[in-house]
Every structure is written in C-alpha cells, then in structure tokens.
C-alpha positions in Angstrom: 77.3 -26.4 -97.6 76.8 -26.0 -94.0 74.4 -24.3 -91.7 77.1 -22.9 -88.7 76.2 -22.9 -85.4 75.6 -19.9 -84.7 72.8 -19.3 -87.8 70.9 -21.9 -86.6 70.9 -20.0 -83.0 69.5 -17.3 -85.2 67.1 -19.3 -87.0 65.6 -20.4 -83.1 65.5 -17.2 -82.0 63.9 -15.6 -85.2 61.6 -18.1 -84.6 60.6 -18.1 -81.4 60.2 -14.3 -82.0 58.5 -14.1 -84.8 56.1 -16.9 -84.1 54.7 -13.8 -81.9 53.8 -12.3 -85.0 52.4 -15.0 -87.0 52.1 -18.6 -88.1 54.2 -18.7 -91.2 57.6 -17.6 -91.0 59.2 -18.7 -93.8 59.2 -15.4 -95.5 60.9 -14.2 -92.4 63.0 -16.6 -92.2 64.2 -16.7 -96.6 64.1 -12.4 -96.2 67.2 -13.3 -93.1 69.2 -16.5 -94.4 68.9 -16.5 -98.3 71.3 -18.9 -98.5 69.7 -21.0 -97.2 66.5 -23.5 -98.5 63.4 -23.4 -96.5 60.4 -25.6 -96.8 57.1 -25.7 -93.8 55.6 -28.5 -93.5 53.2 -30.0 -90.2 54.9 -32.1 -87.6 52.6 -34.5 -88.5 54.0 -35.0 -92.2 58.0 -35.8 -90.0 58.4 -39.4 -88.6 62.0 -39.4 -87.9 63.4 -37.0 -84.7 63.9 -33.2 -85.5 67.1 -32.1 -85.4 66.3 -29.2 -82.6 62.6 -29.0 -81.2 61.4 -25.8 -80.2 58.2 -24.7 -78.2 55.8 -24.6 -81.6 57.9 -25.7 -84.1 60.3 -28.8 -84.9 64.0 -28.3 -87.1 65.2 -30.6 -89.3 68.1 -30.3 -91.0 68.2 -31.3 -95.4 70.9 -32.3 -96.8 70.4 -31.9 -100.8 74.1 -32.8 -102.1 72.6 -36.1 -104.0 70.0 -36.3 -105.9 67.4 -37.3 -103.4 66.9 -34.5 -100.3 67.9 -36.3 -96.9 66.9 -35.0 -93.4 70.2 -35.8 -91.6 71.3 -34.4 -88.1 74.8 -32.9 -89.4 74.8 -28.9 -89.4 78.3 -29.2 -92.0 76.4 -31.3 -94.8 73.2 -29.0 -94.9 71.8 -27.2 -97.0 68.5 -26.4 -96.3 65.9 -27.1 -92.9 62.3 -28.2 -92.8 60.2 -25.9 -90.3 57.7 -28.2 -89.1 54.6 -26.6 -86.9 53.0 -28.7 -84.6 
C-alpha cells in the first residue's frame, strides 16, 4: 500500500483542525481514511524522529508488509500511521 502526498496533507490538515475540538483524533481519522491503520501513542513512547511534526502531534509511518510492523519514512510502503500526541 502507498500513502500519497495528497492523503498525508489531508491527514495533517484534519489533525490541525480536529485538535481544536478534542484530543483524540483517531475516530475521525479512521472514518475519513478507512483504508489506513491508525495508532495513537504518547510522543514519549517513540524513540525515532517523526515523519512529520505538527503542533500537537507527531506522525510516524508504519510499514506492515512483513510479520513485524516497522516505522518507515517511505510513504510508498506505508499502510498506517502512528499519531503521537505531544
């Protein structure tokens, strides 16, 4: 699976707008982007630099092609996103 640049931009915009309403964006993201997997964590749980850093969230891309899920910076192999709340 591939996450397009356009989809990443839409997710970033949605997170910026949604943060004004609530601190749990996952239900909205799952509704708007049903083909992607989303995981919500605290930014303190992540040891790697984010793919994108937003005001209240860091985004990490997930590569789920293998048995073990991995963090990637390559949207062309990503099928999910970790939303790490700051």
